[in-house]
N, C-alpha and C positions, 0 to 999 in steps of 0.2 A: 144277369145282364140288366134284366128289367128291373129287379128289387134295389140293384145299385142305382139306378137312373132316379126312381122313386126315391130313394134316400138322399141323393144329391138334390131334386126337385125342392123337397122337406125341408132339406137342411138351409137351402137359399131362403125359403119361406119363412123359416125360424128367425134367421137373422134378419130378416125385414122387420118381422115382428117385435124382434126383441129391440132393435134399433127404434122401432117406432114409439113403442111402450116404453122405452129407455128412461128420459126425463122429460119434464115438460118444456114449452118454450122459455127462453128467459123472459122476464116480467115485462109487461109494457108490449110485448108483441103480441097482437090478436090479428083477426083476418084482416087480410089486405096488408099485413106488414111487409111482403115483399113486392107490393106491386106501387105503382106511383112514381114519382120523379123526385130527386133530392135538389136542394137549392141551384147546383152549379148544372142542373139539366142532366144529370144521368140516370137512366132508371135505377130503382131502388135495389132491384137484383143484381145488378154490376158491383155495386158497392157491397151488399152482404156476401156475394160468392156462395159457392156450394154449401148445401147441409138440409137440417131438417128444421122446417118452418111453417107457422100457422099461416095459410093463403087465404085467397078470395073463397076456396072450396075445402077449407080444414086443412087438417095435416098433410105434409106430402113433404117428400125428398126434391132437393132442387139442386141442379147439378151447372155450372157453367163453364162453358167451355171458352176460350181467346186464342185468335190466332192474328199473326198481324206480319206484313210482308210478302203476302203471296199475292201475285197480281190477277191471277185467273180467279175470278169471282165465284167459279162453280167449285173450283178446288178448295176456295177458302172455306165456304159457307160448308162444304162436307165435312172439313177440319175442325171448323168450330163445333159443328154438330157431334160428330164422334168425341171433340173431346169434352162436350157437355152429358154425353150418355156415360162417358170412362168415368168422371167425376161422381157420378151417381152408384156406378159399379164398385169403384174404389171405398164407398162407404161400408159397403157389403163384405168385401174378401179381396185383401191385396198381399201379395207377397215381396216384400222389400230386401234387395240385397244391396249394402254400402258397403264403399272402402273409400278409405281414407288416407292419403299419404302425405307426410309433414316432413321437410327436409329442412334444417338449419345449418348455419356454419358461420362459424368467426374465426377469423385468422388473425393475429397480430405478429409482429416482426418487432427486432430490437426492444425498443425501451417499455413497449407494451400499452403506449398511450394512442396509438394510433391501429386501428384494426378494419379489418374488411368483412362486412356483413352480407351474407346471402340468405333467402328464406325463399322456400318454394313448398305451398299448399296443394295440392291437387285432392278434388273431392267428388267422387263418381258414385252416382246413384243408379240403380235399373228398379224399375217398379213393374212388376207384372200382376195384371188383373183379369180374371177369367170368370167371368157371371154371365149368364143369359137373363136378359131384363124383358120379360114381356109387360107390355103396358106404358114405356117412356112414349114421351109425348113430349116434342118440340116446341113449345110455347111462344117464344120470341127471339129476336134477334135485334141487336141494336149495333151502330159502327158510331164508334168515337169521332167525332169531327176534328179532335186536335191530332189522334195519333194515328189514324184509320185503322185501329184494331176492330176486329171482328168479334161481338160476342154473341152466343146462342144461348139460350134458357132451355133444358131440359126438365121436365117435372115426372116424378113417379108417384102416382096418387096410388094410396095401400087400396082404394075401390077396385083399382082396375086389377090388382093382385087377384082379388077375391074373383072378379069378372075372369081373369085367367085360369082359375081353378073350376070355374064352372064349365069351361069351355075344354077343360084337360079332359080328352077321351080316354085316353090310355091310362090314366089313375084308376084303380079300384073306386067304387063310389063309396065304401065304407071310408077309405082314407081321406077322398074328397071330401066328403062331409063333416069328418071330424076337423080337418083342417080348415074349412069354410067357418065353420061355427067358432073356432078359437081363434082365428084370424079377426073375425068381427068383434068377439068379445074383447080382444087386446086394443083394437081400435076404438073400442067405445068407451074403455078404461082410461083412454087421454083425456 
């Protein structure tokens, strides 16, 4: 049971490292690329959405959560925060089940010049993400003055993952040291 838990923790860390070391940010994006304000007054992070970006503190994973139409401010904020964390979690592991139903019908009578057309398209998608994220931090909130939508920004800094490993008391020292050394090297390669 303990070995299975270690394997899960290591596989999550490996996924984080793989995504972090994957590809460099697009050209022109440097420190501060997700901070600041756009010409229309929105925070840059609202426009960019979730992803891996260079920020003021280096490379990090950014999750943006959005909620609209909830009048209870506490519930709205919790929902936006959870969606921001969920956006980061889905970068690492998601199971997606999708179903689409497409129906078309054409009926003609008599001289075949007149017809009755019907069409019905239904798409359903279920996404399940189950990841324990240690070190995510909610950094900012913004309310769109035009729509009333509440945006939340969550950040997962790779350095916080290394700190989590330092705090992992259940992890054997040999495994913890190996993962810590490789985590730093992978992020230094960025």
